[in-house]
N, C-alpha and C positions, 0 to 999 in steps of 0.2 A: 486453478489453485483456490481452495476454500479454507477459511479459518473460522474457528469458534472463539468468541470473546470469553475470556476467563474472568476478567475484572473490568469494570467500567470507570475505575478511578485509580489514579496512580497513588500508591501508598509508600511514603518515604522509607518505612522500615523494611519493605520487601523489594522495591524496585531499584534499579541502577540509579545512582545519583544524577547522571546526565539526563535520564528520563524524567526524574523528579523535577529537575530544573526546567526542562522543556514544558512540562505540564503545569507547573506552578500550582499543584493541588486542585486543579479545576475539574469540574465534571466534563467528561468527554462525550461526544456525540455517538456513543456506541452503547449497546445493551448486553449485559452479561448473559451468556447462553445463546446469543443470536449467532447465526452463521453468515459470513460475508464472503463475497468473491473478491480476490486480490487482483487489482488491475495493474499494479506495478510494485516493485520493491526498490528501495533506495537505502543508502547508508548516510546518516548524518551524525557527526561527531562520534564516529565509530560505533554507532548503534543502528541495527537494521530497523527499517520502518516499512509498513505495508500501506499502499494507497488503496483505499476502498471507499465505497459509498457509505457515509455515516448515516445516522438516523434522521438527521435534519434533511429537509427536502432541498437539495442542492443539485445543480447540473454538473457539478465537478466532484472529483474524489478528494478525500482528505488523507493525510499521512498520520499513521498511528504506530507507536513502537510495537515491534513484533512480539516482545515479551508479554504483551497483554492478551495474546492469542495462542491457541493451539491449532496446529495444522491438522485438518481432518480429511482433506483431499489434496494429496501432494503432487497431483498431475499439473505440470506447467501448461499454461494455455498454448495451444498450437499457433496462436497469433503473436506470441512473444518472440522477440529476436534474442534467443537464448539457446545454448547448446544442450542443456539437460532436458529430458522428457519429464522427469519427476524429481522432487527434492525429498530425500529420506532424512536429511538433517540440515538445519540451518548452517552448519559448518561447511556444507557443500557449496554455499553461495560465495563465490569469489567476486567481491565488488569493492571498489574504492569509494571513499567519501564523495558524495554528490553525484555518483553514477546512478543510472536508472536501468532497471531490467523491466522491459515491457515491450510493446509493439515498436516497430522500427522507428517511426517518427518521434516518439517520446524518448526512446533510448538514444537516438542521435542528437536531438535538440535539447534534451535534458531540462533544466529549470526554465529555459526560455519557452519551451512548449507548455509547461504547466502554468507559468505566469500568464500566457496568452489565453489559456482556458479560464483562469480566474478573471481575466479582463473581459471575457465574453467574445473573444475573437471568433468569427464565424468559421474560418478554416479549421482551427484547432478543435473547436467544439464539435464540428461535423466529424472529424477524424476520430476524436475520443468516443463520441456516441456510437459511431459505426462499430468500433472495436468493443465497446462496453456491451452493446447488444449481442454481439457474437460470443463474448466471454460468458455472459449470463446464460446463454443457451448450452454451453459446454457441460 
């Protein structure tokens, strides 16, 4: 799944108030017009977020509100543990708060998996980088 960044800043007059509170009017590590591969989808405070590699050089993905992006390739990664092959509308995504749609390990371990990536845990980084490389080639 690939998305194109529509805006690189949360604007209070346009965006959902929960997203505004999340961003606190900060510059985000994304670039308007740039295309990103989505590595996972989650829902936080009833708002969909995409995990993607931001513009900063990090070895881990970051979560960004889905409303900042336009889906340009709706094919779901074959590595995701998810029943749909493509997403024609975000309303098709049935997900509860704090669930993760991604590859099996991340989907099952949820926040614990992501926290270990942030901490630099060798196992989780190896798994994430394996799937990241595969998804970038799709």
